[in-house]
N, C-alpha and C positions, 0 to 999 in steps of 0.2 A: 503240300499234300491237301487235296480237297476233302471235305467231310462228306462221305458217301452215305452215312446213316441218315434216314429221314427224321424230321423233328418229332413225328408221331411215335416212333419206336424208341426214342431217347428216354432214358430213365431219369426221373426227377426225385429228389430227396423230399419226402413229405415234411410239412411244418411240425416242429416239436419232436422230431426223431433224435434219439440219442444212442450212441453205441453202448453195447452191453458192458456193465461194470466188471472189472477184473476182481476176482475173489480168490481166497486161499485154496479153494477146491481145484482151481485151474492149474495150480503148480504145487502139488503136494510134496515133491522132492526137495524144493528149496534151491538155493544157489550153490554151485560147486566151488567157485573161486570167490575170494574176498576182494571187494572193491572199496577203495578208501579215498576220501576227499577232505582237504583241510584248507582253511582260509584264515588270514590274519584280521584282526580288528583293532581300531584305534583305542587309545587309553581311556578316552572319555566315555566309551561304551562299556567299560569294565563293570561298573556298579550296576547298570541295568541288566547286563547279561547274567551277572551273579544272582540277581533276584529271579530272573525268568527261566534260568536253566533247568530247575526241577520240572517246570511245565513242558519244556522241550523234550526232556527225557520221557516224561509220561506220554506225550503225544506220539513219540517214535516207537514205543514198546509194542503196539499192535502190529507194526511192520517188521518187528524183530531187527531193528537197527540200533547200533551202539553209537553214542555221541560222547565226546570228551571236551572239556573246557580247560585249557591251559592258561592260567593267569600269569605265569612267569614269562612264557614266550609270547603271550597275547595271541593265541590261536584257538580255533574251533575245528574239531575233527568229527567226521561221520564215516561209519564203515558198516558193511554188511556182515551177517553171520550165516551159518549153514541153514538156519531156519527161515531166512528171509524169503518170503513167497512171491513178493512183487519185485521183479528185476528193475523196473523203472523208478521205484521208490527212492533208490539211492541218488538218482538225478534230482528228484524233488527235494531230498534232504540237503543236497549240495546247494540248490537254489535258496533253501531256507536259511542256512548259515550265512550265505552271501548277502541276503537281504537284511539279516540281523546285524551284520557288520556295517551295512550302509544306513544305519539309523532308522530302519523300518520297524514299527512296533510289532510285537509278537502276534497280536490279533490279526493283522493284515498279512504278515509273512506266512502264516499257516495256510492261507488261501492257495498257495502254489501247489498243494497236494490235490487240489480239485482238477479233474480231467479236462474241464472246459477252460481252465485258466493257464496262462503261460507267463513266464518271467523274462524281463529284459532289463539290463543295466546299461544305459546310454552314457557314454563318456563325452562330456561337453567341454572339458578343460582345454583340449587341443584345437577346438574350432575357432577360438578367438585368441589372438596373441596378447593384445593389450588388456591388462588386468582390470583397469577402470571400466573399459567397454564391456568386458566379460561380466563384471558385477552388475552393470546396468541392464544388460540383456537377460541375465538370469533373474533379476528382480522383475523385469517385464513379463517373464514367463509365469512367475508366481502371482503378480498383480497386487493391487492394494488390498491388504488383509486377506490375501490368498483367494480372491474372488475369481480371477482368471483360471487358476488351477482347478478350482471347484467346478467351474463351468465346463472345462475340458473333461474332467472326470465324469460329470453327469452325462455328457453327450457320447462319450466313448465307452462308458461302463467299466473304466479301469481305475486302479488306485495309483496315484503318482506321488513320489516323494523326491524332492530336490534337496540334495545334501552335498555340499562342497563342489567337487568337479564332476559329479555323476547325478543321473536321474534314474531312479528305480521305478519300473512300471510293472504292475500285476493286473492281469485281466484277460479277456478273450483275444484270440489271435487277430481278428479284424480290428478291434479297438486298439490293440498293441501297435499295429502298423500305423494307424492314424496318429496315435500319441507320439510315436517316434518321429513322424513327419513334422508334426507341430513343433516338437522340441528342436529339431535340427534347423527348421526354417526360422524359428525365433532367434537362434544363435547366429544365423546368417542374415540378420537384420530384416526379417519379415515379421510384422506385428501379429501376435496370436489372434487378434480380433478378426483378421481376414479369414484365417483358417476356421475359426469358430462359426463365422457366418456361413461358410461353405458347408460345414457339418450340419448346421441347422437346415439348410436347403435340401441336402441329401436325405436327411431324416424325414422331411416332409414328402419328398419324392418316393421314398421307400414305402410309405403308408399307402400310396396310390397304386393299386394292382395294375392299372393300365400303363403306368410308366416303369414297371419293374424291369422289363427287357429292353428299354430304350436308353439312348445316350443322354445323360443329364448335363452335358457340358453347356448346352444352350441356356440352362437355368442359372448356372454359376456366374458370379460377377467376374468381370475382366478388369484387371488393374494395369495401368500404364506405368512403366518405370520412368521416374523423373531423373533426367540427367542433370546433375548439379555441375555447373561450370567451376572448375578449379583454377586458381591463380597460376599463371605460368611461371615456372621457376627459371632463373637464369642458368642456362647450361654452360658449364665451365668447359673450356677447351682442354682436351686430353693432351698431356705432355708425352713426349716420346719415351718409350720404355727403355730403361737402362738397367742392366743387371747389377751395376755397382751402386753403392749407396752415395748420397750427395756429400760433397766435401764439407768438413766442419767449418762453421763460421768463425773466422779469426777474431779474437778478443782485442781489446784496446792495448793490452800489454804486448800481445803478439805483434801488432802493427808497430808499436814503438821499438820492439826488438829488431824487426826487419829494417826499419829506417835508421836505427842507431841512436834515436833520441833517448832511449831508456838509460844508456850508459852516461850520456851527457847530463841528463837530469840527476843521476846519482852523484856526479862530481859537483854539480851546482848545489845540491842538497848538503853535501859535506862542507862546502865553502860557507854556506849560510849558517850552518851549525857553529862553525868556528867563529864567524863574525858575531853571532849572538852571544857566544861564550865570552869573547873579548869585551864586548860592550857591557856585559853584566859585571865583569871583573873591574873595568874602569869605574863604573858607577859605584861599586863597593869600595874601591880605593879612595875615591873622592869623599865619600861619607866618613871613612875612617880618619882621613887627614883633617877634615873639618872638626871632628870630635876632639882630636889631639890639640889643634890650634885653639879651640875654645877654652881648654884648661889653663893656657898661659895668659890669657887676657885678664886685665884687672877688672874687678867688679865696679859698676857704676855707683857713684855716691848718691845718696838720697837727698834731694833738694827740699828744704823745709820752707814752706810758704808763710810769710809774716803778714799779720793783719795790720791795718792802718792805725788802730788804737795802740798796738805795741810800739810802732815806730814813733808815735807822738810822745809816749810816756818815757821813753829812753833818755832824752836829754834832761828832763826834770830831775831824775834820780842822780845824774852826774852832778848837777848844780848843788843838790843837797849834800852830796858826798863832799864836794869842794868846801862848802860852808862849814861843815863839821870838822874838816881837817884844819882849817884856819883857827878856829876857836880853841882847839886842843893845844896848838902851839903857844898861843897867848897865855893860856893857863900855865903851861910849863915854864914860860919866861917869868911869870909872876912868882912862881914858887922858887 
């Protein structure tokens, strides 16, 4: 369908125009039905939410919204009342509790009630399967000391909070779209520096009124994708499919049973046992007989060794004894 309206008759939105603010006078009757939203929060957020909850209740009182904090179940609930004059406030309250559950500070979470701001929670956990790769890319999005994230926030005018497997974004609709693109591209292995460079060029082009209605693609940098050669893996030949499982591998005992060696071995083992028993018995009997024979043998006599001096002195004593015997006899004869 071609555009038939000439460019001169087209309406343009003047700079700085804002829609009229919704006030209680526009809806004096309030809401007829009750709307209710609840969300769970992790245990580590319990302490912070306990401290901040009075501020949340105070902030929601002008909108006539009720909020409950259940520490036992670990849930936050917001619901409308009959006096609620802003029908869209319950949606903002839902976003508020969602952001508080995702570790967004109260000061930034309250910004979702501004008509110019929107909220989006981007899930990044499912974009990368490998946990190590996921952690590295998430850290790349944050940058050293959070500098990359601050740069993106400055260019888009959004608040970004990276927590676990999600990224919470609060800001204007245009900035929200750019932030989402940067987050998804970073998790798909595109460095955020490239997107930041593009944003800076677009920002400079937007300042120039002559380039407002022109295509800016000629000013944007073009990146060539590098094809990294991967090592070729050895392709294994596929075996023919069979519905039956493979036959179990026969063990050593099974093979012996099939050939009959198992029973022969059993007989040989019995024979060996008998032979060993007989040999042990014979050795024991020999030891016993030796012990018995040893008791009947006569003990060996001790041989006394005589010195040369003893051998020489022996005949002298005999001569003396002979001389003494002769003298006695003579004496006896005289008497």
